[in-house]
C-alpha positions in Angstrom: 0.5 -129.0 139.1 -1.8 -126.3 137.1 -0.6 -122.5 139.0 -3.4 -120.5 139.5 -4.2 -117.4 136.9 -2.9 -119.6 134.6 1.1 -118.5 135.4 2.9 -121.1 134.6 6.9 -121.0 133.8 8.7 -120.6 131.8 12.3 -121.4 132.3 13.6 -124.7 132.2 17.1 -124.9 135.2 20.2 -127.2 134.9 21.5 -126.8 138.4 25.0 -128.1 139.1 24.8 -128.7 143.3 28.6 -126.9 143.7 31.3 -128.3 146.2 28.9 -130.0 148.1 28.1 -133.0 145.3 30.7 -135.4 143.4 29.9 -136.6 140.6 32.0 -139.6 138.7 32.8 -139.2 135.2 35.2 -140.6 133.1 38.2 -137.9 133.4 38.2 -137.6 129.5 34.6 -136.5 129.8 33.1 -132.9 128.3 30.7 -131.3 126.8 30.1 -128.5 124.4 26.5 -127.4 126.4 26.3 -124.7 123.1 26.4 -127.7 120.7 24.1 -129.7 122.9 21.3 -126.4 122.9 22.1 -126.0 119.8 21.7 -130.0 118.5 17.7 -129.2 120.1 16.9 -126.9 116.5 14.7 -125.0 119.2 16.5 -121.1 118.2 18.0 -120.9 121.5 20.7 -118.4 121.6 22.8 -117.3 124.2 21.4 -114.8 126.5 23.7 -111.3 127.5 23.6 -110.0 131.0 23.7 -105.3 130.6 27.6 -106.2 130.7 27.5 -107.8 127.8 28.6 -110.9 129.7 27.4 -114.0 127.8 26.4 -117.1 130.1 24.3 -118.8 132.1 21.2 -118.9 130.2 19.7 -119.4 126.5 16.8 -117.6 125.2 14.3 -118.3 122.6 14.4 -114.6 120.2 10.3 -114.8 120.0 9.4 -116.5 123.7 11.7 -114.3 125.5 10.3 -115.8 128.9 11.5 -119.4 127.6 14.7 -119.4 129.0 17.3 -122.3 129.9 19.5 -121.3 132.2 22.0 -123.3 134.3 22.3 -122.5 137.9 25.2 -123.2 140.5 24.7 -122.9 144.2 26.1 -119.2 145.4 29.0 -119.5 147.0 30.5 -115.8 146.8 29.8 -112.2 146.8 30.0 -112.2 142.4 27.0 -113.1 140.3 29.3 -113.6 138.2 28.6 -116.1 135.6 30.7 -119.6 136.1 32.5 -121.0 133.9 32.7 -124.6 134.5 35.0 -127.0 132.2 32.6 -130.4 132.5 29.1 -129.4 130.6 31.0 -127.0 128.7 29.2 -123.8 129.9 29.2 -121.2 132.4 26.8 -121.4 135.3 24.2 -117.8 137.1 25.0 -118.6 140.7 21.8 -118.5 142.7 21.1 -117.5 146.0 20.1 -121.0 148.4 20.2 -123.3 145.6 22.1 -125.9 148.1 19.2 -125.5 150.4 16.6 -126.9 147.0 19.6 -129.5 145.7 19.7 -131.1 149.5 16.8 -133.4 149.2 16.2 -134.1 145.6 13.5 -136.7 143.7 14.0 -138.7 140.0 10.4 -138.3 138.3 9.6 -139.1 135.1 8.9 -136.7 132.9 6.9 -137.8 129.4 7.6 -136.1 126.4 6.2 -137.8 123.2 9.5 -139.2 122.0 9.2 -141.3 125.7 9.3 -141.5 129.1 13.0 -139.9 130.3 14.3 -139.3 134.3 14.4 -136.6 136.0 15.7 -135.5 139.4 14.1 -132.6 141.0 13.9 -130.7 144.5 11.6 -131.6 147.1 8.3 -129.5 145.9 8.5 -128.7 150.0 12.2 -127.3 150.1 11.6 -125.8 146.0 8.2 -123.7 147.6 10.9 -122.6 150.2 13.2 -121.7 148.1 11.0 -119.7 145.8 10.2 -117.8 148.8 13.7 -116.8 149.4 14.5 -116.0 146.0 11.5 -113.6 146.0 12.6 -111.8 149.1 16.4 -110.8 147.6 15.1 -110.1 143.8 14.9 -106.7 142.6 14.7 -103.9 140.3 13.9 -105.6 136.6 12.6 -108.9 137.7 10.1 -108.0 140.4 7.7 -109.7 137.4 9.3 -112.8 137.8 9.3 -112.5 142.3 5.7 -111.9 141.8 5.9 -115.1 140.2 7.6 -116.9 142.5 5.4 -115.4 145.3 2.8 -117.3 143.8 4.6 -120.8 142.9 5.7 -121.1 146.6 2.1 -120.5 147.3 0.2 -122.7 145.9 2.7 -125.4 146.1 2.4 -125.1 149.8 -1.2 -124.9 149.7 -1.6 -128.7 147.4 1.1 -129.5 150.5 -0.6 -129.1 153.2 -4.3 -129.8 152.1 -2.4 -133.2 150.6 0.4 -134.8 152.9 -1.0 -134.0 156.4 0.5 -135.8 158.8 3.2 -137.3 156.8 6.2 -134.9 157.3 7.2 -131.5 158.3 6.8 -129.3 155.6 10.5 -128.2 155.6 12.9 -129.8 157.9 15.2 -126.7 159.8 18.8 -127.4 160.4 19.7 -127.6 163.7 
């Protein structure tokens, strides 16, 4: 999909569904996410918050908008990153993320090294999630809020123009 006004997103998110999904892993499985990110040899550094708390994100020093974000569904009032032992990194709680993770799809990501299967949110749910997050953003995140709104609008417009009669845009609970 091509965003309007060339407004692409330069952040890459890895989501953990929190308590709502069980993943079958060996009991001795562990991963050091910092080592994995370092092995990419792309120059990513751990990001810190204003309070000097590290975790949840990696940034590229020459392209600060290019981020790797490790996210989890927000289940409490705290915005502090939550350390998860299995991926070996802290996860940044994000409001409404659970909604995006309820109905995911597998797609193929094409790269110069070959195709890779990745799991992504359903486009309609992702659009609604972007609208919800837009409403929550304030302060230093206002620039990102505008991008959230533009991306949600582009997805909804595409969805309405290309899926007529196939399904409702959103299946509201209840």
